[in-house]
DRENPAFI-400804 format. One line per field, with one value per residue (C-alpha): residue in one letter; y, z, x; residue number from 0. Coordinates in steps of 0.25 Angstrom, whole numbers, plus 5000, padded with zeros to 4 digits. Layout:
// residues N
r <- A / ...
v <- Y / ...
w <- Z / ...
u <- X / ...
k <- NUM / ...
This chain:
// residues 103
r <- X / X / X / X / X / X / X / X / X / X / X / X / X / X / X / X / X / X / X / X / X / X / X / X / X / X / X / X / X / X / X / X / X / X / X / X / X / X / X / X / X / X / X / X / X / X / X / X / X / X / X / X / X / X / X / X / X / X / X / X / X / X / X / X / X / X / X / X / X / X / X / X / X / X / X / X / X / X / X / X / X / X / X / X / X / X / X / X / X / X / X / X / X / X / X / X / X / X / X / X / X / X / X
v <- 5250 / 5261 / 5271 / 5263 / 5261 / 5276 / 5280 / 5270 / 5275 / 5289 / 5286 / 5278 / 5289 / 5300 / 5292 / 5290 / 5305 / 5309 / 5299 / 5304 / 5318 / 5315 / 5308 / 5319 / 5329 / 5320 / 5319 / 5334 / 5335 / 5326 / 5332 / 5330 / 5336 / 5348 / 5350 / 5349 / 5359 / 5369 / 5367 / 5370 / 5382 / 5387 / 5385 / 5393 / 5404 / 5405 / 5406 / 5417 / 5424 / 5424 / 5429 / 5440 / 5444 / 5444 / 5453 / 5463 / 5463 / 5466 / 5477 / 5483 / 5483 / 5490 / 5500 / 5503 / 5505 / 5514 / 5523 / 5523 / 5529 / 5539 / 5544 / 5544 / 5533 / 5527 / 5523 / 5513 / 5505 / 5517 / 5512 / 5525 / 5525 / 5511 / 5514 / 5526 / 5518 / 5507 / 5518 / 5525 / 5511 / 5508 / 5522 / 5521 / 5508 / 5515 / 5525 / 5514 / 5519 / 5516 / 5516 / 5519 / 5532 / 5539 / 5536
w <- 5637 / 5628 / 5634 / 5630 / 5616 / 5614 / 5619 / 5610 / 5598 / 5601 / 5603 / 5590 / 5582 / 5588 / 5584 / 5570 / 5569 / 5574 / 5565 / 5553 / 5557 / 5559 / 5546 / 5538 / 5544 / 5541 / 5526 / 5525 / 5530 / 5520 / 5510 / 5498 / 5505 / 5510 / 5495 / 5490 / 5500 / 5496 / 5482 / 5484 / 5492 / 5481 / 5470 / 5478 / 5481 / 5466 / 5463 / 5473 / 5468 / 5454 / 5458 / 5466 / 5454 / 5445 / 5455 / 5455 / 5440 / 5439 / 5449 / 5442 / 5429 / 5436 / 5443 / 5430 / 5423 / 5434 / 5433 / 5418 / 5419 / 5430 / 5423 / 5409 / 5403 / 5395 / 5383 / 5389 / 5377 / 5368 / 5359 / 5359 / 5375 / 5375 / 5366 / 5374 / 5387 / 5380 / 5375 / 5389 / 5396 / 5386 / 5387 / 5402 / 5402 / 5394 / 5406 / 5417 / 5430 / 5433 / 5448 / 5446 / 5439 / 5452 / 5458
u <- 5292 / 5285 / 5294 / 5307 / 5302 / 5298 / 5312 / 5319 / 5311 / 5314 / 5329 / 5330 / 5323 / 5332 / 5344 / 5339 / 5336 / 5350 / 5357 / 5349 / 5352 / 5367 / 5368 / 5362 / 5372 / 5383 / 5379 / 5378 / 5392 / 5399 / 5408 / 5399 / 5387 / 5395 / 5401 / 5386 / 5381 / 5393 / 5390 / 5375 / 5379 / 5388 / 5378 / 5368 / 5378 / 5381 / 5366 / 5364 / 5377 / 5371 / 5358 / 5365 / 5373 / 5361 / 5354 / 5366 / 5367 / 5352 / 5353 / 5365 / 5358 / 5345 / 5354 / 5362 / 5348 / 5344 / 5356 / 5356 / 5342 / 5345 / 5358 / 5351 / 5360 / 5349 / 5358 / 5367 / 5369 / 5372 / 5383 / 5391 / 5390 / 5395 / 5407 / 5410 / 5411 / 5419 / 5429 / 5430 / 5432 / 5443 / 5449 / 5449 / 5458 / 5469 / 5471 / 5472 / 5478 / 5492 / 5495 / 5509 / 5507 / 5504 / 5518
k <- 0 / 1 / 2 / 3 / 4 / 5 / 6 / 7 / 8 / 9 / 10 / 11 / 12 / 13 / 14 / 15 / 16 / 17 / 18 / 19 / 20 / 21 / 22 / 23 / 24 / 25 / 26 / 27 / 28 / 29 / 30 / 31 / 32 / 33 / 34 / 35 / 36 / 37 / 38 / 39 / 40 / 41 / 42 / 43 / 44 / 45 / 46 / 47 / 48 / 49 / 50 / 51 / 52 / 53 / 54 / 55 / 56 / 57 / 58 / 59 / 60 / 61 / 62 / 63 / 64 / 65 / 66 / 67 / 68 / 69 / 70 / 71 / 72 / 73 / 74 / 75 / 76 / 77 / 78 / 79 / 80 / 81 / 82 / 83 / 84 / 85 / 86 / 87 / 88 / 89 / 90 / 91 / 92 / 93 / 94 / 95 / 96 / 97 / 98 / 99 / 100 / 101 / 102
């Protein structure tokens, strides 16, 4: 008699456990749940991308400083140098390359 009671209880417990497990999985696969999971992953990816961009920007600034020191370009914010670069950049746009000139 004890044996039957034990196996009945074990079977009932296994059934409840399996039913609970299946119901959880089904709730995870509803469209609303999948949309929420996708949104969470997108937000997480956005944060990681932002962190990566900030790291790249910091690395670029550090490397630019290192190169400036190595090349002796300490006066980066010199108004005359900035104006010269601006004029040179504008002058370069006047002489744009025309691919039809070579033919």
